[in-house]
N, C-alpha and C positions, 0 to 999 in steps of 0.2 A: 145536654147541659148548655145553658145560655152563657154568653159572655158576662163576666161578673159586673161590668159597667157598660151602660149605653149612654152615649152623649149626643147632644145636638149642637152644643156650643164648642167650637174648635179651640178657643182660648182655654176654656175650662178643662178640656181633655189634655191639652198640652201641659197645663199646671199640674194636673193629676200625675201625668207621666214623669214630670220633672221631680216631683216630691217622692214618688214611688221608687224611681231608679237612682236618685242621688245626683251629685254634681257632674258625674262623668257619663254623658250619653254617647253610646256607641251604636249608631243607627244603620240599618240596612234598608234600602228602598229599591224597588224595581227600576229597570231602565225604561226610558221612554214614557209612554202614556200612563203607566201604572203608578207613577209617583203622585201622592196626595200633596199638592203644592201648598194648600192652606195649612195643613198640620205641620209640614216641614217648616214653613215660614214662621209659624207660631213658636216652634221649638228653637228656631234660629234666633228669633227676636229675644226670647228668654235668655239665651246664652250670650248674645252680644250685649245685653243690658247688665250682665253680672259676670265680671272677670274671674270670679271664683269658680265658675262653671266651665265645662268644656264640651264640645260637640265634635265627634268624628263621624262623618257620613261616608258610607260605602255604597256606591251606586254606579250608574252609567247613563249616557245619553240624556243629559239634563236639557230638556227642550225649552228654549226661550224664544219669544218673538224677536224678529230682527229689529235692530235699532239703527235706522238710517242716519247717515251723516247729513249735516245741514247742506242746503242747496237743492239741486234738481232731484237728487235721490230722495230727500225728505219730502219734497213737494209731491213726488209720485207715490212713494210708499206710505206716507202718513195716512191718507184717506183709505187706501187699500187695506192696510193692516187693521185699522179701526173697524172696517166693514167685515173683513174676513175672520178676525179673531174675536170680535165683539168687545163691548165696553167692559164686560165683567171678567175678561181674561185675567189670569193670575200667573205671573212668572215666578219660578223659584228664586227667591231673593239671593240665596247663597250663590247661585250661578251668575246672576247679574253682577254681584260684587266681585266674584272671582274673575270674571272676564275683564274687569277694570282694575285688577290687582288691589282690591279693597277688602279682602277677607280679614276679619280680626284674628289676632294671634291665637285665640282660644277656640278657633274653628278650623278643622281640617277636612277637606273633601277629597276622597279618593275615587277616581273613576277608571274603569277599564276600557271605556269607549266614550269618545267625546263627539259632540256635534261637530261635523266636519269643518275644520279650519277655524272654529269659533274661539279656540283657546290657545292659538299660536302665540299670542302676546301675553299670556298669563303665566307668570313665573311660578306661582303656587300650584296651578294646575299641572304644569309641566313637571314639577318636582314630585308631586303626589300621585302622578299617574301610575297605575299598576298594569304592566303588560302581561296579559293572560289570554289563552284561548278560552272561548266562551264556555266550553264544557268543563274547564277546570276552575271556574270562578267559585262555584259552591264549595268545592273542596278547600280552596284557599281562604274563603270567607269564614269557614267554620272555626278557624283557629284565631280569629280576630276578637274573640270575646264580645260579640255583639249582644247587647242587652235589649234591643228594641227593633222590631221589624214593622214597618208601616206600608200599607198597600191599598191602592184603590181597588174596590170590588163591586160586583153587582150582587143584589140581594133578591131572594125569592122566598115567598111563603109557600110551604107545601103541607100536605096532610101529615107528614112526619116531622114538621117543624121548619124552622128557618134554614135555608141553605145559602151558601155563598159561592159565587163563581169568581175565580181568579182572572177570568175573562181575558184581558189583553196581555196578562203576564203570569202564566203558570211556569214560565221558563226556568227561573232560578229558585223561587220560593220553596217549592216542594223538595227539590234536591238539597237545598241549603238546610232546611229543618231536619231532614233525614240525616244529613252529615253531622249535624250538631248532636242529635240524639245518639247516633252510633259512636260518636267520640266520647260519650259520657259527660258532655258539658251541659250546663243549665240551658234550658230552652228559653230563648228570648221572649219578652212580652210581645205578642202579636196583635196589631191593631188593624181592624177592617174599616176602611173609610169608604162608605157607600156613596156611589155616584149614580143618580137615576138615569143618566144617559148612556152608561156603559152597557154594551150588549151582554146579556146573560148567556154564557156558553156552558153547556152541561158536559157530561162525560168526564174526561181526565182533568178538566179545569175546575171541577166542582169539588167543594169540601163541605164537611158537616159544620154545624154551628159552633161546636166546641173547638174547632181548629184555631179560632181567634179568642183572645182574652178580653179584648175591648172592641166595642163597635162605636164608630163615630158616624152619625148620619146628619150632616150639616143641614140647616134649614134652607140654605141656598148653595148651589154648586156652580162653579164656573164652567163654561162650555169646554168640551173635550178639545184638546189640541188637534188641529187638522192641518196636514201638510199641504201647502199651496201647490197646484199643478203647474208644471213648468213647460215652456215651449220646447219643441223638438226641431232641430234643423236638418238640412239635407245630409250632412255627413253622418249624423246620428241615425237617420233613417237608413242610409246605406249600410251602416254597421248592423242595424237590426235585421235587415234583409239577409245579409250573409249569415248571421247567427241563427235565424229562424230555419234555415235549411239543414241545420245540424241536429234538429230535434226529431227523435224517432217516434212514430206512432206507437201507442201502447206503452210508452216509457214514463219516466219520472222526471219532474222538473223542479229546479230551485232557482229563484230569481231574487235579485236584491231590489234596491230602491234607487231612483234617480232617472234622468232622461235616457240613459242608455238602456235601462230596463224597460222604460216606456216604449222605446223604439222597438225593442225585441218583441214585446207583447203585441204591439200594433201590427208588426210584420207577421206574427203567428196568426192573428185574426185575419189578416189579408190572405194568408195562405189557405185558411179554412173557408172564408166566406166569399172571396173574390180571387180564386186561384189563378185564373189566366193572366190578369194584370200583374199579380205577384210574380209569376214565373217570368213574364216578359221584363219586369223591372230587374229581376235577378240576373237575367241574361245581359241586360244593358250595363250593369255594373260589374259583371264577371266575364269580361271578354276572353280571359285566359282559360276559363272553365274550371278553375281550381275548386271553387265552392261547389259546383255541380258534381265534380268527381267525389268530393267528400260526402255530399248528400246521398249519392248512390251507394256509398260504402257504409255509412253510419247514421245518416239522417233520413231525409225524405223530401219529396217535391209535391206530394199529393195531400189533399185534405186529411184530417184526422178522423179515422173511423172508430178505432178502439178508444181513442182519447188518451189524455195524460193524467197522471197522478201527481199531486203536488206535495213535496216534502221540503219545507223551507223554514229556516229559523224565523224569518220574518214574513208575516202575511200582510200583503199590501194590495193596493187597488188592482194591480195587474191580474191577480188570481180571480178577482171578481169579473173582470172583463173576459178572461178566458173561459170562465164557467158560463157566462151569458152567451158566448159564441159557440158553445157546445164542444169545447176543446177539453176543458178540465172536467172529466167525468169517469175516468177509470177508478173504480173503487178498490180499496185494499183492506185487509184485515186489521183490526186492532187487537190488543192482547186478550181482552175479554172474549171476543168472538173466536179467536184462535183456540183458547182453552176449551170453550164449549164444543167447537168442532172436533178437536182432538179427542175429547171425551166420548163423542158420538161416533168416532171412527170415520169422519168425512172431511179430513184435512186436505184442502186443495186451495191454492191461491186463486183459482178461477171461479170458485163458488161465489155467487152474488152476495153482496152485503158489505158492511164496513163504510169507510169514509173515502172521499176523493181529495181531501186536503188536510195535511197535518202541519202544524206550525207551533212555534214556541212563544212568539209574541206578535201582536199586530199593531200597525201604525199606518195611517193614511188619511183619506179625506172623510168628511162627514158622510158621504155617499157609501163609503166602505163600511162604516159603523152601522148604518141603516141596513145594508145588505147582510151583514153578519147576523143582526137581530132577526131579520126576515128568514134567513136560512135556518136559524135555530127553531123558529116557529114552524117552518114548512118541513124540514128534514133534519132533525137533530143529530143524525148519524153522519151527515155530510162533512162536517168540519170538526177536526180533532185538535184542540189546543192542549198542549201537554208539556212535559218537562223538556228542557233543551237536551238533556242526555238521551232522550228517545228520538231526537230529530237530527242532531249534528254528528252522531257517531253510530257505528255498527256494533260496538263492544257491549258486553253485558248479556243479560238473559233474553234480550230481544234481537240478538244478532241474526238468527235464521229468518225471523219474521221481517226484519228490516231489509235484508237482502232480497227477499221475495218482493217486497213492496217497491223497491228501488231498481228494478230491472230496467235496463235501457236508460239509466239516469244521465241527465245533463245538468250539471251544477254550474249555473252562470253567476259570476261575480264580476265586479269592476275593480280596476286598479288605476293608479295614477301614471305609472311608468312601467316599462319592461326593458330588459336588457336583451341584446342579441343572443345571449347564451340561455335565455329562457327564465331568468328569475324575475319576480314581480315586486314592485314597490307600491304598496297600497295604503299604508297607515302613517308613515312618518318621513322625515327628511334626513339627509345625510349628516346634518349637524346635531341630530338627536331629538329635535323637536317633534312632538306627536301631532299629527293632523287629525286623526280619528281614533283608530285602534284596530287590532287584529280581528276582534269579534269572532265570527265563526268561519272566516275565509279559509284558514288553514285546515279546520276540521273537514270542510267539504272537499278541498283539494285532496287531502289524504284519503278521504272516503272514496273518491272517484278512482283512486289507484287500487283500492281494496276490492271494489266491485268488478266482476268479470267483464261487464260491458258498460261500465260507467265512465264518464269523461268530465273533466274539469275544463271549463271554458271561461277565460278571463277576457273581459271587454275593456277596450281603452281607445280613446281618440288618438290618432297618430301624432297630432301636434297640439300645442296649447299656445296661448299668447302670453309671453313673459315681458319683462321690462325692456328687453332688447328686441322685441318683436316676436315673430313666430319661432317657436322652439320645438324640437322633436321630443316626443314622449318615449321614443325607442332609443335607448342609449347603448353605448358599448359596455359601460359599467356604471354603477351608482353605489354610493357609500352607505346605503341602507337597503335591507332586503326583508320583505314580508314572507314571500314564498321562495324557497331556495331553488336553484336550477335543477336539482335532482328530482324535484316534483313537477318539472315542466310538463305541460300537456298540450293545451290548445289556447291560442290567442286570436282575437278578432278585432280588426280595426275597420274603418270605412273602406279600406282597399282590399279586404279579403280575410282569409283564414290561414293561420300557420299551425300545422299539426306537428308538434315537436316530440311526441311520445316515441321513445326508443330510437331517436335520431342521434347521429354523431354531432359533435359541436359545430363542425363546418356545415352540416346539413341544417342545423338549427339556425345558424347565422343566415344562410341563404333564404330560409323560410321567413325569417323575421324581416329581412331586407325587402322581400317581395310584398310585404304589407306596410312598409314604411312610406312616408311622404317622399316624393322624388327629389325635393329640394335638399334633402339630407343624405341621399344615398351615397354619393361619392365620399363624403367625409366618414360615414359609418363604415363603408367598405374599406377605406384606407386604414382606419384604426384597427379593424379586424385583421387585416393583412400584416400590419406592423407588429401585432402580437402573435403572429404565426398561426392564427386560427382559421385563416382563409387562404387558399392557394394563391400564390403570387400572380398566376396567369388568369385568375378569375375575372371575367368581364360581366358587368351589369347588363342583363338583357334589356334591349331597347324598350320592350313592352312595359317594363317597370317604370319607365320615365313618364308614363301616363298617370301615375299616382299623384294627382294634383286636384285641388278643389274645383278648378274649372272643368275637369273631366266629369266629375260627379254632377256638377250643375247642368252640364249639357246632357249627360246620360239620363238624368231623372226629370228634366224639364217637362217632358210630356205628361208624366204622372202628376207633377206639381200643378200644371195648368188645369188638369182634370179634377183637381181637388182631392186626389187620393193621398196626398202627403200634407195634411193640414198642419199649421203651426202648433195647434193644440189638439192632438188626436183623440183625447178623451174628454173634451170640453174644457172650459177655462173658468177660473175663479176671477179673471179680469174682465172688465167690460170691453165692448168693441173699441171704444176710444183708447182704453189702456193698452189693448193689444196693438193698436197702431203706434202708440208711444214706445213700447218696449224695444223694438229694433233700433229706433233712433237713440234711445238712452244707452242701449248696449254698444252701439257704434261710438258714442261719445266716451263711454267708459274705457273701451279698448283703445281708442285713438289717443286718449290722454295719457296712456301709460308709456308712450315712446316719443322721441323727438320727431320722428317721421310722421307719427300720427298727429302730433300737435300741429305740425305744419299743415296737415290735411284739414284740421279744424279751422286754422286761420284762413286757408284757401276757401273753405266753405262759407266762412263769414264774409270774406271779401266778394265772393261771387255766389250769393245764395240762390239765384234763379227765381223762377216764378213760384207763387204759392201753390200748394197741392190741395187736393180735395180733403176736407176734414181737418185742415190745419188750425182754423180758428177754434173749432171744438176742442182740439187737443190742447191748445194754449189755454183755453178756459179751464180744462181739467187740471192743468198745472198751476192755475192761479196767476197766469201771466197775460191774460187778455187785456188788462188795463194796468200796466206796470206803473208803480207809484214812486220808484226811486231809480237812481242810475244803475244800481246792481240788478234790479228787476228788469230794466230795459236790456241790459247785457244778457241776462238769462233768457229773456224772450228771443233775442236775436240768435242766441246759441241753439235754443230748442227748435226754432223755425229752420235754421240752417241744417240741423241734423235731420229733421223730418224730410226736407227736400233732398238732401244727399242720399238718404236711404231709399227714398222713392225713385230717384233717378237710377241708382245702382240696380234696384229690383227690376225696373223697366228695361234696362239694358240686358239683363241676364235672361229675362223671360218675356221675349217679344210675343205679342198676341198673334 
């Protein structure tokens, strides 16, 4: 059966839906890439233009392009954003309005996961946030009387008729529709919005033509949202090196997104492709041997022979790089293959076949989307995009299969802060404001405790730069918790690994102190003692005093000089000139946040030093080569001083 209506005009489709469903639209849309911005914008505009109508949207991760503030940030980001996202890019207008507290009263947006930090200042977003574990979203959504589901899809003509692929987002749609039907509620109108650039993924992501009620195939489609690749610094590389030694050959891997995950992936590739330098770098940053001891017990130091199996709610660029390096290759059964094998009496997890990567949604670079399309054409069994309930948990009819797939599992996630007692702060602040969301982090932490040889590994930088300067990310306590301390397992910072599983509180505190920045050790230790959780006669080992940035810079300097720790390990979306500008802009941003830093900026302006190579080209890129006003002349001086300051600091740290 074909969809009852096929549209090429987005506005006409929106008007049809509004007339059909009445004045109260209750809409579900996938998280991230799978949201059809054009159709949502048309429905939003219809609602805002008519106060007798209302729109309630249930979704997550509404991706918008950055909106830089005027000044140096806008001068740098403006041309880059136009080039990276393209002139035809479309933002979800509701998200733009919500970020500036401008949503009309007849529109409500409920998200269970927000673009990190983007909505801290939005009162409506904070009030309407729904705190949920990823695997419970479909269940909770089924009782919201949703009357419309809209989703970006890929379309394919076959001998049996048209087929659709949920492609980037089979995560919640399939579970949600099943929950609605099982509850005896009316099935929402389902709209397939076809995007020609979306990779067609078959298997569990594929549905028949009659799954959708309407098809919208716009005459033009905006480019897919692509995440810009970010630079990785030495501390992040050190963290990645420690974490990469915890991964067991033949095991299962889950990784998230961001620079810490990039550092982990790069270190895993180095372990595989350039093992001797990788080992030597690990020795350089692990003088106490703690990471090496853990590697011997539960990870590994050798290249991967059997390879890894990927099971991650989010498929991102890292898996592509691991597959290309020959690491992601251990295949596992899917449900269909298992049923066939069981019927033939040859059930064995070692039998060849199946996929080597299972995910619930994907988001990344344009290169990732091209790779996924190529993998579908070359080896359609390799990647299994499926329901989130089949990725993020072990429960249900796939429990035995999932346990076999996930042997030796290492579930890596990131967090903002951790406490000495082992709880994690990943999604919100102690004042109740939501930074992002729980997502699937709790699911993977809990799953690691259920698996016989699974481990949860939370990654975090030991410090961050706050308003008062450098602050520790390892606290005695914090007024918000994402992962409670009874689920504590493993933490990794740039200074090492803390294995907390089965440890007493005092042992956990000592392990967390050992991976904390030395500048905060005395205060943290004193607080733990004051609360009776650390023995009064405990003395901080002198070797922990080396947990400082200068130790890492010295330890990794040889590898950095050899080009083995590049600023952009997987290529850059920035030009060479922009890559030279980034450290200077980062220094200005960090320094302007404190009085001490502002004095440093003044000193750099007063004593700028000699011009550096490429300075004029960098100033031209910023539109400051020929300043035409007093403000532009000041910005030029500021930019030149920052370029020289960063160059001088880099030269002092890495002598040739």
